[in-house]
Phi, psi and omega in degrees: 000137180281139183249004181279118181233335180294130184300318180297321178292322177297315179301313179298315181297314181298314180296319179297320179293320177296313178300316179298319178301314179293322178296313179298321179297316177299316179295320179299314180296316179298314179300318179298317180293339179265006178079017180260075187298319181295315178297318179299317180295316180297315182287331174295318177298320177298322177296320178295320178296319179298317178298314180297320180295314179300316179297318181298316181283336180300327181295345181272351180266150171299150185305321182297331176271323181295326184300332181290345180259347187297320181293321177296320178293320178295319179297316179295316179300316179297317179295322178293321180292328182274355182273000000 
């Protein structure tokens, strides 16, 4: 069970997960271009987990605060689908 309830902590966590997702995606692409398929696969999976985590916690924020993260999540989701 998740214990994060403070809104400021949720905001920080969601932003960190989105940033982490993009970072993992970049590493996955780089690893793939270097012929490191196993590393690319692992970091791509990590990017997906970061996206899922951000989405899960987003539901705990009021809509007016959650809306500021939706475009970043959509962008990450789109990048994950195209990878």
